[in-house]
C-alpha positions as CSV (number, residue, x, y, z in Angstrom):
1,M,17.8,5.4,-7.0
2,P,15.7,3.3,-4.7
3,G,17.3,0.9,-2.2
4,P,18.2,-2.8,-2.9
5,V,15.7,-5.1,-4.4
6,F,13.9,-7.1,-1.7
7,L,11.2,-8.8,-3.9
8,S,10.7,-9.0,-7.7
9,G,7.8,-9.5,-9.9
10,D,7.8,-9.8,-13.7
11,R,7.9,-6.0,-14.2
12,V,8.2,-4.5,-10.8
13,E,10.8,-4.5,-8.0
14,L,9.9,-4.0,-4.4
15,R,12.9,-2.2,-2.8
16,T,13.8,-1.0,0.6
17,I,12.9,2.7,1.2
18,E,16.0,4.9,1.7
19,R,16.4,8.5,2.7
20,E,17.1,9.3,-1.0
21,D,13.6,8.2,-1.8
22,L,11.9,10.7,0.5
23,D,11.8,13.5,-2.1
24,F,9.8,11.2,-4.5
25,M,7.5,10.1,-1.6
26,Q,6.9,13.7,-0.6
27,R,6.1,14.8,-4.1
28,A,3.8,11.7,-4.7
29,V,1.8,12.0,-1.4
30,N,1.2,15.7,-2.0
31,D,-0.5,14.9,-5.4
32,P,-4.2,15.3,-4.9
33,T,-5.0,11.9,-6.5
34,V,-2.7,10.2,-4.1
35,W,-3.5,11.9,-0.8
36,R,-7.2,11.6,-1.5
37,A,-6.9,7.8,-2.2
38,I,-4.9,7.2,1.0
39,G,-7.1,9.4,3.2
40,T,-4.9,12.3,4.2
41,S,-5.9,15.9,3.7
42,T,-2.9,17.8,4.9
43,P,0.3,18.6,3.0
44,V,3.4,16.7,3.9
45,N,6.7,18.7,4.1
46,G,10.3,17.5,4.2
47,P,10.6,17.2,8.0
48,Q,7.2,15.3,8.1
49,E,8.4,12.8,5.5
50,E,11.6,12.4,7.4
51,A,9.6,11.7,10.6
52,F,7.5,9.1,8.6
53,F,10.7,7.5,7.6
54,E,12.1,7.4,11.2
55,E,8.8,6.4,12.9
56,V,7.1,4.2,10.4
57,V,9.3,2.9,7.6
58,S,12.1,2.0,10.1
59,E,9.8,-0.1,12.3
60,D,10.8,-3.7,12.6
61,D,7.3,-5.2,12.7
62,Q,6.1,-3.5,9.4
63,V,7.0,-4.1,5.8
64,N,7.3,-0.9,3.8
65,L,8.6,-1.2,0.3
66,L,9.1,1.2,-2.6
67,V,7.7,0.0,-5.9
68,A,10.1,0.5,-8.8
69,V,9.8,0.0,-12.5
70,D,12.9,0.0,-14.6
71,G,14.8,1.4,-11.6
72,E,12.3,4.3,-11.3
73,A,10.3,4.8,-8.0
74,T,6.6,4.5,-8.8
75,G,4.7,3.9,-5.6
76,M,4.7,2.1,-2.2
77,V,3.3,-1.1,-0.7
78,T,3.0,-1.9,3.0
79,L,2.1,-4.7,5.4
80,T,1.2,-3.4,8.9
81,P,0.5,-5.7,11.9
82,K,-3.1,-6.0,13.1
83,A,-3.4,-5.6,16.8
84,T,-5.9,-8.4,17.2
85,L,-4.1,-11.3,15.4
86,D,-0.4,-12.2,15.4
87,D,-0.6,-13.8,12.0
88,A,-2.6,-11.1,10.2
89,M,-1.5,-7.9,8.6
90,E,-3.2,-5.0,6.8
91,L,-2.1,-4.2,3.2
92,G,-1.6,-0.7,2.0
93,Y,-0.5,0.7,-1.3
94,W,-0.4,3.7,-3.6
95,M,1.0,4.4,-7.1
96,A,2.1,7.7,-8.5
97,P,-0.3,9.0,-11.2
98,D,2.0,8.4,-14.2
99,Y,2.2,4.7,-13.4
100,R,-1.4,3.9,-12.9
101,E,-3.6,1.7,-15.2
102,Q,-0.6,-0.2,-16.4
103,G,-0.8,-3.2,-14.0
104,Y,2.2,-2.2,-11.9
105,C,0.1,-1.8,-8.7
106,S,-1.6,-5.1,-9.2
107,E,1.7,-6.9,-9.6
108,A,3.3,-5.1,-6.6
109,V,0.3,-6.0,-4.4
110,A,0.3,-9.6,-5.6
111,T,4.0,-9.9,-5.0
112,L,3.8,-8.5,-1.4
113,T,0.7,-10.6,-0.6
114,D,2.5,-13.7,-1.8
115,Y,5.5,-12.8,0.4
116,G,3.2,-12.3,3.4
117,F,1.8,-15.8,3.1
118,R,4.8,-17.7,1.9
119,Q,7.6,-16.0,3.8
120,R,5.9,-14.4,6.9
121,G,3.5,-17.3,7.5
122,L,0.5,-15.0,7.7
123,H,-3.0,-16.5,7.9
124,R,-4.9,-13.3,6.8
125,I,-4.2,-10.1,4.9
126,S,-6.8,-7.4,4.9
127,A,-7.1,-4.1,3.1
128,R,-9.5,-1.1,3.4
129,V,-10.5,1.0,0.4
130,F,-12.6,4.2,0.3
131,A,-15.9,3.8,-1.5
132,F,-15.0,6.3,-4.2
133,N,-11.9,4.3,-5.2
134,D,-13.4,1.9,-7.7
135,A,-10.0,1.1,-9.3
136,S,-8.6,-0.1,-5.9
137,Q,-11.7,-2.2,-5.2
138,A,-11.3,-3.8,-8.6
139,L,-7.6,-4.5,-8.1
140,L,-8.3,-6.3,-4.8
141,E,-11.2,-8.3,-6.3
142,S,-9.1,-9.3,-9.3
143,L,-6.5,-10.8,-7.0
144,G,-9.0,-12.9,-5.1
145,F,-9.6,-10.7,-2.0
146,T,-13.2,-11.0,-0.6
147,H,-15.3,-8.0,0.1
148,E,-16.2,-8.3,3.8
149,G,-18.2,-5.3,4.4
150,R,-18.6,-1.6,4.6
151,H,-18.0,0.9,7.4
152,R,-20.4,3.7,6.8
153,E,-19.0,7.3,6.7
154,A,-15.8,6.1,8.4
155,V,-13.4,8.5,6.9
156,F,-13.4,12.3,6.2
157,V,-11.6,13.1,3.0
158,D,-11.8,16.1,0.7
159,G,-14.5,17.8,2.8
160,E,-16.9,15.0,3.2
161,Y,-17.5,11.6,4.9
162,H,-17.0,8.5,2.9
163,D,-17.7,4.8,3.5
164,T,-14.8,2.4,3.8
165,H,-14.9,-1.1,2.2
166,W,-13.0,-3.9,3.9
167,Y,-11.4,-6.8,1.9
168,S,-9.4,-9.8,3.0
169,V,-7.8,-13.0,1.6
170,L,-6.8,-16.0,3.7
171,A,-3.6,-18.1,3.1
172,D,-5.6,-21.1,1.9
173,E,-7.4,-18.9,-0.6
174,W,-4.3,-17.5,-2.1
175,N,-3.1,-19.2,-5.2
């Protein structure tokens, strides 16, 4: 069972990530459709997931939340500080395959984005998406993120180089 509810949408809950969630996270990030979408190409074992929990999830300056639907872990959303601006963060997200194309990821991203602007006082939230991930690009555009540009062949995934698209939304653009 995921940790306590930190934020709620209509159908999703964003919960703290606890050690008990690491098995779900390890299984999910080893799914080829997930690791390809988040740009990793090496398997993640238990000790590596534990290290991720200790080194990343437990960081005070980041927001790392488990997405849950009806109490079931379904994915993850994150806000990570940008080194160049104090009031800007980068959004990250992934959803386990069984929970895609049902609007859960859109709701989770919208809920976290709203939190970033309303509770953290952020000015800007950005996100990067690989060129082959049409669904993620459509998700960001549907929420009002602006496509800012493309970094050509910026990531090596699944044996080849891919472009990365950058998106952002500013606080005064967020409804």
